[in-house]
N, C-alpha and C positions, 0 to 999 in steps of 0.2 A: 411503453409497457412497464417501465420501472415503478416500483412501489415506494420509492423515497417520497417524502412529503414535499409538496411544492410551496416554497416561500419566495415571494416576489423579490425581496431584497437579497443582495448577495450575502452569503454567510461568511465568506472570506472578504472582509471589508477593505476599503481604501486604507484604513489605518494598518490593517494586517499587511497589505501589499507594501506600504511604505516601510514598515519594520523589516519585512523580508528583503527588500531591496538594499536597505542599509546594513542589515546584520546577517543576512543569509538564512534566516529562519523566521517563523512566526508561530505563535501559539493561539489557536482559535478555541477558546473555551466554549463548552456546550454547543459544539457544532451540530451534533445529532439532536433531534427532537426527542422528548421522552418516549414516544411510540417507536421511533427508529431504534433507540437504545434498547428498549425492552425486547423488540423483535430480534435485534442482533444477538443479544444474550441468549434468547431462545434457540436461535440457530447454532450459536457457539456450543451450547450444551448438546445439540444433536451431533456435532462433529467430534467433540472431545468430551464425552459425558463425565460429569463430576467436577469439572473445573469451575463452573459458575457457582455451584454450591460451596466449593472449597474457598473460593475467593470471598464469599460472604461470611463463612464461618470456618476458620482453619482447624477447628477441633473435629471437623468431619474427617472421615477416612480419606487418605490421599488418593487422587484420581488415578486412573489406569496409566495415563501417559505422564506421570509425575517425573519419572527419571528414566524413561526409555523412549526411543525415537518413534514417532508416528509413521505408519507404513505408507509414506508418500515421498515425493522428491525431497532430498536433503533431510528427511526425518521430520518434516513439519507439514501441516495441512495446507494445501494450495487450492485456489479457485479451480473449478467451481465447487461451491459448498452445498450441503444439504439445505433445503429451504430456499428462501428468496432474499431475506434481509441483508445478509453479508454480501451476496452477489450484487444486490442493488446499490449498496454503499460503495462497492468497488467502482461502480460506474456512475457515481453521483455526479450530476451535471456540474456542480461547483468544482470538483476535482479537475474535470476536463476543461472547464472555462478558465480556471486559474493557470493551468499548464499551458494552454494556448496563449493566454495573456503574457506569461513569462517568456514564451517562445516567439513573441511578436508575430503571432498569426500562423505559425507553422502548424500543419496538421499533426495530431498526436495519436498515439495508441497506448493502451495499457500494457506495460511490460512486466508487471509484477503484482501479485496479490497473494499473500499468505498470512496465516494466523500466527500470533505469538502469545505464549503463556509461560509465565515463570513464577517461581516462589522460592523461598529460602531452601538452599541445598539442592536445587535442581541444576541440571547441566549448564543453564544459562545464568546462574546466580554467581556472578563474579565481576570484578572491576575490569572492564575493557580498557584498552588503550584508546586514546583519542585517534580517530581515523576519519577518512573520507570514503564514501561508499562506491566511488567509481571503480575500485579494484575488481569488483565482480559484476558491474553493471555496464561496462563498455570494454571493447577490445582495444580501444585507443586511449584518448585522454580528453577530459572535459574542459574545453577552452571557455574563456569568459566571453562567449559570443552567444547571444540569446537563441539563435536558430538551432543551436546544438544543446540547449539546456534540457536536462531531465528534472522533473519535479517529483519529489518523494513526499509521501504522507504516512503518518503513523496515527491510526485511530487508537484511543484509549477507551475501553469499554468498562473499566473500573476506575474508581478514584485512585489517583497517584499522589502519594505522600512522600516525604523525605525518607521514610523508613521502607518504602515498598519498591526499591530499585528504580528510581526515576531515571529517565534519559537525561544525560548532561550534554549541553550544546554550548558552543563558544562562538561569539560574534566574529564575523570576518574582519572586523576592525582590528583584531589582535593577530592577524596573519596576512599581511599585505604583499607577500612575495609574489612575483609574477608566475612562477612555475611551482605548483603544489605537488612536489615529489621530494621525499616519499609521502605516501598517503597515510602512514601511521607514525605516531610520535609517542614516546614514553614521557612520563613526568620529568625525567632527568634531561631528556633531549630538548623539550619545549615546555618548560614550567609555566610560561605565561599563558599557554592555552588552557592548562588545568586551573591556574589561579583565577582565570576570568570566566570559567564555565558557569552556566546557569542550569540548575536542575529543574526539569520540567515537572512541576506539581500542578495538578489540575483536576477538576471534577470529571466523573465518568461521562463519556460522550464527547470529549474534547478531541482536538486534532492538532498534531504537530506537522508543520510544513517546512521542508528543508531541501537542500540541493546536493548535488554530487560534489560541490565545493565547500560544504559546511562541515567543519570538524564537530564530531559528537561521539558519544560512547554510552554503553550501558553501564549501570552501576549495580552494586550488590545490595541485597536486602540487609537491613540493619535492625529492624524492629519486628512488629507483629507479622507473623508468617501468612499474610493474606496474599492470594495469588493476584498477579497483574495480568490482565487480559487485553489483547489488542489485535490490530491487523495492519500490516504494511501494504501500501499500494504505491506504485510508481508509474508515471507517464513519461513517454519519451517521444522525440520527433519521429514521425512515421517513416520519413525518408532515410533514416539512419539505421540501417540494418546491422550495424556493428554494435548496437546497443541492445540491452535486454538481459535480465538475470536468468530467465527461463525461456524455454521454447514451448509455447502452448500446445503444439500437437501431441506432446507426451500425455496430455490430459484428455485428448479428444475421444479416446475410447471409453471413458468413464460414463456410466449411466447418468450421473449428475450433469456432465457436460452436454449430453444429448438433450436433457430436459431444459437446461439453460438456453442453449442456442436455438431451440425450437420456439421458446417464448420471448426471446430477446427482440428488441427493435433492430432495424437496419443500422441505426446509428451506434447502438451498443456493439453489434457485431463488428462494425468498422473499427471501433476502438480496440478490438482484440486483434486486428490485422486481417480480418476476413475480407475476401475480395468484394469490393463495393459494386453496386449495380452499375452497369455500363463498362466495367473493367474488361479488358480484352480476354481475360481468363474465361469469361462466360461464353459458352457455346451450347448447342443442343445437347452435346454429350455431357458437359459439366453440369448443366441445369438438371438433367435427368439423374446424374450420379449423386449430386448433393441432395436432391429431392428424395432419392431412394435411401441414402444414408440417414438423413434426418427427416423421417416421414411426416412428422408433425409441423414442419417448418413451412411457412407461407412463402412460396417461391415467386409469387406475383410481382413483387418489386424488381426482381432480377429478370423475370421473363418479359415484363412490359417494355423495358428499354431495348429489348432485342428486336421488337417489332418495328 
């Protein structure tokens, strides 16, 4: 039921995969089709009005959430979003396919989806320290073992230039130690990570792929004050309940969540951690209870395996 466009060839190519395995990240330029990008920006404007126009023309008035937190988890907008495009890109089949490939066949679930928007002099406009994201994505530690790999993605919905706060990322070839602790380093403590960083500049609709073992950082705006719009999405092994930056039930009471889960496919619900058809969770009581809570949801796939 997803509305992302079907393209038979993999958008994350063998070349991207090879670069990811060697360096710990890959940049997929023009991942989104023009229609997907246009729809995503339309939805973005529904969630945080004014940011799309400001990104196009910084002479316009500053958007409402320019320098104040959004009324959601951690002050930023999280899945599910108004409309369909951003939700569909969260569950794009290529994101799931690549995460499973990196996990050597492990079942995956989507553990993160939230929007990001920044411009000059906003709260996120500063030079971050080089860091690994495992600090708030797992209760444990990310070993260099594929079955425990989390795969992170950052969509860019606007052009990213050297002046517009690009993400900086460093190849794992420059930090080969066995244990990656601490997960933050200053320029003074590990200058080689900063000296060898690559700033991700790319056209709108591109995708950065990286891991919990990839040093990266946000950088500050240095030129024209155009907003930079994007979306973080992360997939994690379904069996590893100690992983995940958010707990999705906190969003389950939102009208937008009800709308999404009622129209989603079984596979998309599975990726959110929803009990799959045939799971022991399903009984006459739970079938009736879920059907009552989400009245527009087709319960047939869950009921059929009970017979």
